[in-house]
SELO-217059 format. One record per residue: residue number from 1; residue in three letters; x negated, y negated, z of N, C-alpha, C in turn. Coordinates in Angstrom, 1 decimal, always signed. Layout:
BEGIN
+-----+-----+--------+--------+--------+--------+---------+--------+--------+--------+--------+
|   i |  aa |  neast | nnorth |    nup | caeast | canorth |   caup |  ceast | cnorth |    cup |
+-----+-----+--------+--------+--------+--------+---------+--------+--------+--------+--------+
| NUM | ALA |      X |      Y |      Z |      X |       Y |      Z |      X |      Y |      Z |
...
+-----+-----+--------+--------+--------+--------+---------+--------+--------+--------+--------+
END
This chain:
BEGIN
+-----+-----+--------+--------+--------+--------+---------+--------+--------+--------+--------+
|   i |  aa |  neast | nnorth |    nup | caeast | canorth |   caup |  ceast | cnorth |    cup |
+-----+-----+--------+--------+--------+--------+---------+--------+--------+--------+--------+
|   1 | MET |   -5.5 |  +54.6 |   +9.6 |   -6.0 |   +53.3 |   +9.7 |   -6.6 |  +53.1 |  +11.2 |
|   2 | ALA |   -7.7 |  +52.4 |  +11.2 |   -8.3 |   +52.2 |  +12.5 |   -7.5 |  +51.2 |  +13.3 |
|   3 | ALA |   -7.7 |  +51.3 |  +14.7 |   -6.9 |   +50.4 |  +15.5 |   -7.4 |  +49.0 |  +15.6 |
|   4 | LEU |   -6.5 |  +48.1 |  +15.4 |   -6.9 |   +46.7 |  +15.6 |   -5.7 |  +45.9 |  +16.1 |
|   5 | SER |   -5.9 |  +45.1 |  +17.2 |   -4.8 |   +44.4 |  +17.7 |   -5.0 |  +42.9 |  +17.5 |
|   6 | VAL |   -4.0 |  +42.1 |  +17.5 |   -4.0 |   +40.7 |  +17.3 |   -3.2 |  +40.0 |  +18.3 |
|   7 | ALA |   -3.7 |  +39.0 |  +19.0 |   -3.0 |   +38.2 |  +19.9 |   -3.1 |  +36.7 |  +19.5 |
|   8 | VAL |   -2.0 |  +36.0 |  +19.4 |   -2.0 |   +34.7 |  +19.0 |   -1.5 |  +33.8 |  +20.1 |
|   9 | ASP |   -2.3 |  +32.7 |  +20.4 |   -2.0 |   +31.8 |  +21.4 |   -2.0 |  +30.4 |  +20.8 |
|  10 | ARG |   -0.8 |  +29.7 |  +20.8 |   -0.7 |   +28.4 |  +20.2 |   -0.7 |  +27.3 |  +21.3 |
|  11 | ASP |   -1.5 |  +26.3 |  +21.1 |   -1.5 |   +25.1 |  +22.0 |   -0.9 |  +24.0 |  +21.2 |
|  12 | LEU |   +0.4 |  +23.8 |  +21.4 |   +1.1 |   +22.8 |  +20.6 |   +0.7 |  +21.4 |  +21.0 |
|  13 | ASP |   +0.3 |  +21.2 |  +22.2 |   +0.0 |   +19.8 |  +22.7 |   -1.3 |  +19.3 |  +22.0 |
|  14 | ARG |   -2.3 |  +20.3 |  +21.8 |   -3.6 |   +19.9 |  +21.2 |   -3.7 |  +20.4 |  +19.8 |
|  15 | SER |   -2.7 |  +21.0 |  +19.3 |   -2.6 |   +21.4 |  +17.9 |   -3.7 |  +22.3 |  +17.5 |
|  16 | PHE |   -3.9 |  +23.4 |  +18.2 |   -4.8 |   +24.4 |  +17.8 |   -4.3 |  +25.8 |  +18.1 |
|  17 | THR |   -4.7 |  +26.8 |  +17.4 |   -4.2 |   +28.2 |  +17.6 |   -5.4 |  +29.1 |  +17.7 |
|  18 | VAL |   -5.4 |  +29.9 |  +18.7 |   -6.4 |   +30.9 |  +18.9 |   -5.9 |  +32.3 |  +18.5 |
|  19 | VAL |   -6.6 |  +33.0 |  +17.6 |   -6.2 |   +34.3 |  +17.2 |   -7.3 |  +35.2 |  +17.7 |
|  20 | ALA |   -6.9 |  +36.1 |  +18.7 |   -7.9 |   +37.0 |  +19.3 |   -7.7 |  +38.4 |  +18.7 |
|  21 | PHE |   -8.8 |  +38.9 |  +18.1 |   -8.8 |   +40.2 |  +17.5 |   -9.5 |  +41.2 |  +18.4 |
|  22 | ALA |   -9.0 |  +42.4 |  +18.5 |   -9.6 |   +43.4 |  +19.3 |   -9.5 |  +44.8 |  +18.6 |
|  23 | GLY |  -10.6 |  +45.5 |  +18.6 |  -10.6 |   +46.8 |  +17.9 |  -11.7 |  +46.8 |  +16.7 |
|  24 | GLU |  -11.4 |  +47.6 |  +15.7 |  -12.4 |   +47.7 |  +14.6 |  -12.0 |  +46.8 |  +13.4 |
|  25 | LEU |  -13.1 |  +46.1 |  +12.9 |  -12.9 |   +45.4 |  +11.7 |  -13.6 |  +46.3 |  +10.6 |
|  26 | SER |  -12.7 |  +46.7 |   +9.7 |  -13.2 |   +47.6 |   +8.6 |  -12.4 |  +47.1 |   +7.4 |
|  27 | LEU |  -12.7 |  +47.7 |   +6.2 |  -11.9 |   +47.4 |   +5.0 |  -10.4 |  +47.8 |   +5.2 |
|  28 | ALA |  -10.2 |  +48.8 |   +6.0 |   -8.8 |   +49.2 |   +6.3 |   -8.0 |  +48.2 |   +7.1 |
|  29 | THR |   -8.7 |  +47.5 |   +8.0 |   -8.0 |   +46.5 |   +8.9 |   -8.0 |  +45.1 |   +8.4 |
|  30 | THR |   -8.8 |  +44.8 |   +7.3 |   -8.8 |   +43.4 |   +6.8 |   -7.5 |  +42.9 |   +6.4 |
|  31 | PRO |   -6.5 |  +43.7 |   +5.8 |   -5.2 |   +43.1 |   +5.5 |   -4.5 |  +42.5 |   +6.7 |
|  32 | LEU |   -4.6 |  +43.2 |   +7.8 |   -4.0 |   +42.7 |   +9.1 |   -4.6 |  +41.4 |   +9.5 |
|  33 | VAL |   -6.0 |  +41.4 |   +9.5 |   -6.7 |   +40.1 |   +9.8 |   -6.3 |  +39.0 |   +8.9 |
|  34 | ARG |   -6.3 |  +39.2 |   +7.7 |   -5.9 |   +38.2 |   +6.7 |   -4.5 |  +37.7 |   +6.9 |
|  35 | ALA |   -3.6 |  +38.6 |   +7.1 |   -2.2 |   +38.2 |   +7.3 |   -2.0 |  +37.4 |   +8.5 |
|  36 | ALA |   -2.6 |  +37.8 |   +9.6 |   -2.5 |   +37.1 |  +10.9 |   -3.1 |  +35.6 |  +10.7 |
|  37 | LEU |   -4.3 |  +35.5 |  +10.1 |   -4.9 |   +34.2 |   +9.9 |   -4.1 |  +33.3 |   +9.0 |
|  38 | LEU |   -3.6 |  +33.9 |   +7.9 |   -2.8 |   +33.1 |   +7.0 |   -1.5 |  +32.6 |   +7.6 |
|  39 | ARG |   -0.9 |  +33.4 |   +8.4 |   +0.3 |   +33.0 |   +9.1 |   +0.0 |  +31.8 |  +10.0 |
|  40 | CYS |   -1.1 |  +31.9 |  +10.7 |   -1.5 |   +30.8 |  +11.6 |   -1.8 |  +29.5 |  +10.9 |
|  41 | VAL |   -2.6 |  +29.6 |   +9.8 |   -3.0 |   +28.5 |   +9.0 |   -1.8 |  +27.8 |   +8.4 |
|  42 | ALA |   -0.8 |  +28.6 |   +8.0 |   +0.4 |   +28.1 |   +7.4 |   +1.2 |  +27.2 |   +8.3 |
|  43 | GLU |   +1.0 |  +27.3 |   +9.6 |   +1.7 |   +26.5 |  +10.6 |   +1.0 |  +25.1 |  +10.7 |
|  44 | CYS |   -0.1 |  +24.9 |  +10.1 |   -0.8 |   +23.6 |  +10.0 |   -1.3 |  +23.0 |  +11.3 |
|  45 | PRO |   -1.9 |  +23.8 |  +12.2 |   -2.5 |   +23.2 |  +13.3 |   -3.8 |  +22.5 |  +12.8 |
|  46 | PHE |   -4.4 |  +21.7 |  +13.7 |   -5.7 |   +21.1 |  +13.3 |   -6.8 |  +22.2 |  +13.1 |
|  47 | THR |   -6.8 |  +23.2 |  +14.0 |   -7.8 |   +24.2 |  +14.0 |   -7.2 |  +25.5 |  +14.3 |
|  48 | VAL |   -7.7 |  +26.5 |  +13.6 |   -7.5 |   +27.9 |  +13.9 |   -8.8 |  +28.5 |  +14.4 |
|  49 | VAL |   -8.8 |  +29.0 |  +15.6 |  -10.0 |   +29.6 |  +16.2 |   -9.8 |  +31.2 |  +16.2 |
|  50 | ALA |  -10.7 |  +31.9 |  +15.6 |  -10.7 |   +33.3 |  +15.5 |  -11.7 |  +33.8 |  +16.6 |
|  51 | ASP |  -11.1 |  +34.4 |  +17.6 |  -11.9 |   +35.0 |  +18.7 |  -12.3 |  +36.4 |  +18.4 |
|  52 | LEU |  -13.6 |  +36.6 |  +18.2 |  -14.1 |   +37.9 |  +17.7 |  -14.8 |  +38.7 |  +18.8 |
|  53 | ASP |  -14.8 |  +38.2 |  +20.0 |  -15.6 |   +38.9 |  +21.1 |  -15.2 |  +40.3 |  +21.3 |
|  54 | ASN |  -14.0 |  +40.7 |  +21.0 |  -13.6 |   +42.1 |  +21.3 |  -13.4 |  +42.9 |  +20.0 |
|  55 | LEU |  -14.1 |  +42.4 |  +19.0 |  -14.1 |   +43.1 |  +17.6 |  -15.3 |  +43.9 |  +17.4 |
|  56 | LEU |  -15.2 |  +45.1 |  +16.9 |  -16.3 |   +45.9 |  +16.5 |  -16.3 |  +46.0 |  +15.0 |
|  57 | VAL |  -17.4 |  +45.4 |  +14.4 |  -17.5 |   +45.3 |  +13.0 |  -18.1 |  +46.7 |  +12.5 |
|  58 | THR |  -17.3 |  +47.5 |  +11.9 |  -17.7 |   +48.8 |  +11.4 |  -18.1 |  +48.8 |   +9.9 |
|  59 | ASP |  -17.7 |  +47.7 |   +9.2 |  -18.1 |   +47.5 |   +7.8 |  -18.4 |  +46.0 |   +7.6 |
|  60 | ARG |  -19.6 |  +45.7 |   +7.4 |  -20.0 |   +44.3 |   +7.3 |  -19.3 |  +43.6 |   +6.2 |
|  61 | SER |  -19.0 |  +44.3 |   +5.1 |  -18.3 |   +43.6 |   +4.0 |  -16.9 |  +43.2 |   +4.4 |
|  62 | ALA |  -16.4 |  +43.7 |   +5.4 |  -15.0 |   +43.3 |   +5.9 |  -15.1 |  +41.9 |   +6.4 |
|  63 | LEU |  -16.2 |  +41.4 |   +6.8 |  -16.3 |   +40.0 |   +7.3 |  -16.0 |  +39.0 |   +6.3 |
|  64 | ALA |  -16.0 |  +39.4 |   +5.0 |  -15.6 |   +38.5 |   +3.9 |  -14.2 |  +38.0 |   +4.0 |
|  65 | VAL |  -13.4 |  +38.6 |   +4.9 |  -12.0 |   +38.2 |   +5.1 |  -11.9 |  +36.8 |   +5.6 |
|  66 | PHE |  -12.9 |  +36.4 |   +6.5 |  -12.8 |   +35.0 |   +7.1 |  -13.0 |  +33.9 |   +6.1 |
|  67 | PRO |  -14.1 |  +33.9 |   +5.3 |  -14.3 |   +32.8 |   +4.3 |  -13.2 |  +32.9 |   +3.2 |
|  68 | SER |  -12.7 |  +34.1 |   +3.0 |  -11.6 |   +34.3 |   +2.0 |  -10.4 |  +33.5 |   +2.4 |
|  69 | VAL |  -10.0 |  +33.6 |   +3.7 |   -8.8 |   +32.9 |   +4.2 |   -9.1 |  +31.4 |   +4.1 |
|  70 | GLN |  -10.3 |  +31.0 |   +4.5 |  -10.6 |   +29.6 |   +4.4 |  -10.5 |  +29.1 |   +3.0 |
|  71 | HIS |  -11.0 |  +29.8 |   +2.0 |  -11.0 |   +29.5 |   +0.6 |   -9.6 |  +29.5 |   +0.1 |
|  72 | HIS |   -8.8 |  +30.5 |   +0.5 |   -7.4 |   +30.6 |   +0.0 |   -6.6 |  +29.4 |   +0.3 |
|  73 | HIS |   -6.8 |  +28.8 |   +1.5 |   -6.0 |   +27.7 |   +1.9 |   -6.6 |  +26.3 |   +1.6 |
|  74 | ARG |   -7.6 |  +26.3 |   +0.8 |   -8.3 |   +25.0 |   +0.5 |   -7.4 |  +24.0 |   -0.2 |
|  75 | HIS |   -6.4 |  +24.5 |   -0.9 |   -5.5 |   +23.6 |   -1.7 |   -4.3 |  +23.1 |   -0.9 |
|  76 | GLY |   -4.1 |  +23.6 |   +0.3 |   -3.1 |   +23.1 |   +1.2 |   -3.6 |  +22.1 |   +2.2 |
|  77 | PRO |   -2.8 |  +21.8 |   +3.2 |   -3.3 |   +20.9 |   +4.2 |   -4.5 |  +21.4 |   +4.9 |
|  78 | MET |   -5.4 |  +20.4 |   +5.2 |   -6.7 |   +20.8 |   +5.8 |   -6.5 |  +21.4 |   +7.2 |
|  79 | VAL |   -6.9 |  +22.6 |   +7.4 |   -6.9 |   +23.3 |   +8.7 |   -8.3 |  +23.9 |   +8.9 |
|  80 | ALA |   -9.0 |  +23.4 |   +9.9 |  -10.3 |   +23.9 |  +10.2 |  -10.2 |  +25.3 |  +10.7 |
|  81 | MET |  -11.2 |  +26.1 |  +10.4 |  -11.3 |   +27.4 |  +11.0 |  -12.6 |  +27.6 |  +11.6 |
|  82 | ALA |  -12.6 |  +28.1 |  +12.9 |  -13.8 |   +28.3 |  +13.6 |  -13.8 |  +29.7 |  +14.1 |
|  83 | LEU |  -15.0 |  +30.4 |  +14.1 |  -15.1 |   +31.7 |  +14.7 |  -15.8 |  +31.6 |  +16.0 |
|  84 | CYS |  -15.4 |  +32.4 |  +16.9 |  -16.1 |   +32.5 |  +18.2 |  -16.5 |  +33.9 |  +18.5 |
|  85 | ALA |  -17.8 |  +34.1 |  +18.8 |  -18.4 |   +35.3 |  +19.1 |  -19.7 |  +35.1 |  +19.9 |
|  86 | ARG |  -19.8 |  +35.7 |  +21.0 |  -21.0 |   +35.5 |  +21.9 |  -22.3 |  +35.9 |  +21.1 |
|  87 | PRO |  -23.3 |  +35.1 |  +21.1 |  -24.5 |   +35.4 |  +20.3 |  -25.3 |  +36.6 |  +20.8 |
|  88 | THR |  -25.0 |  +37.1 |  +22.0 |  -25.7 |   +38.2 |  +22.7 |  -25.2 |  +39.5 |  +22.3 |
|  89 | THR |  -24.0 |  +39.6 |  +21.6 |  -23.4 |   +40.9 |  +21.3 |  -23.8 |  +41.3 |  +19.8 |
|  90 | ALA |  -23.6 |  +42.5 |  +19.5 |  -23.9 |   +43.0 |  +18.2 |  -23.0 |  +42.3 |  +17.2 |
|  91 | THR |  -21.7 |  +42.1 |  +17.6 |  -20.7 |   +41.4 |  +16.7 |  -21.2 |  +40.0 |  +16.5 |
|  92 | GLY |  -21.5 |  +39.3 |  +17.6 |  -22.0 |   +37.9 |  +17.5 |  -23.2 |  +37.8 |  +16.5 |
|  93 | ARG |  -24.1 |  +38.7 |  +16.7 |  -25.3 |   +38.6 |  +15.8 |  -25.0 |  +38.8 |  +14.3 |
|  94 | VAL |  -24.2 |  +39.8 |  +14.0 |  -23.8 |   +40.1 |  +12.6 |  -22.9 |  +39.0 |  +12.1 |
|  95 | VAL |  -22.0 |  +38.4 |  +12.8 |  -21.2 |   +37.3 |  +12.4 |  -22.0 |  +36.1 |  +12.0 |
|  96 | ARG |  -23.0 |  +35.8 |  +12.9 |  -23.9 |   +34.6 |  +12.6 |  -24.8 |  +34.9 |  +11.4 |
|  97 | GLN |  -25.3 |  +36.1 |  +11.3 |  -26.2 |   +36.5 |  +10.2 |  -25.4 |  +36.4 |   +8.8 |
|  98 | ILE |  -24.2 |  +36.9 |   +8.8 |  -23.5 |   +37.0 |   +7.5 |  -22.7 |  +35.7 |   +7.2 |
|  99 | LEU |  -22.0 |  +35.2 |   +8.2 |  -21.1 |   +34.1 |   +8.0 |  -21.5 |  +32.7 |   +8.5 |
| 100 | GLY |  -22.6 |  +32.6 |   +9.2 |  -23.1 |   +31.4 |   +9.8 |  -23.3 |  +30.3 |   +8.8 |
| 101 | HIS |  -23.6 |  +30.6 |   +7.6 |  -23.8 |   +29.5 |   +6.6 |  -22.5 |  +29.1 |   +5.9 |
| 102 | GLN |  -21.4 |  +29.8 |   +6.1 |  -20.2 |   +29.5 |   +5.5 |  -19.1 |  +28.9 |   +6.4 |
| 103 | LEU |  -19.1 |  +29.4 |   +7.7 |  -18.1 |   +28.9 |   +8.7 |  -18.8 |  +28.6 |  +10.0 |
| 104 | SER |  -18.1 |  +27.8 |  +10.7 |  -18.7 |   +27.4 |  +12.1 |  -18.5 |  +28.6 |  +13.0 |
| 105 | VAL |  -19.6 |  +29.0 |  +13.7 |  -19.5 |   +30.1 |  +14.6 |  -20.0 |  +29.5 |  +16.0 |
| 106 | TYR |  -19.1 |  +29.7 |  +17.0 |  -19.4 |   +29.2 |  +18.3 |  -19.4 |  +30.3 |  +19.3 |
| 107 | PRO |  -20.1 |  +30.1 |  +20.4 |  -20.1 |   +31.1 |  +21.5 |  -18.8 |  +31.2 |  +22.2 |
+-----+-----+--------+--------+--------+--------+---------+--------+--------+--------+--------+
END
């Protein structure tokens, strides 16, 4: 399995969670991404922010994990999900191209 690390930072005062991913996003690593995001969403912060700046997308179809998590949790409490990726990077460009119409993507 390709290397992927996940760091979670919770801001309880402002009720948001940042999940920073680093390494390769591939079909092999999507279960780890999905599990990390679902754990954070289950805690019911107002917003879960996925920081993708240190992510290398090696399989574009693996990006489907992000809207999948948002869809999976639609029937629970409303938790907004936002993606962050600089628009000047290859990852930022592909995230905006593929997911920009489904999820909010911020620099």
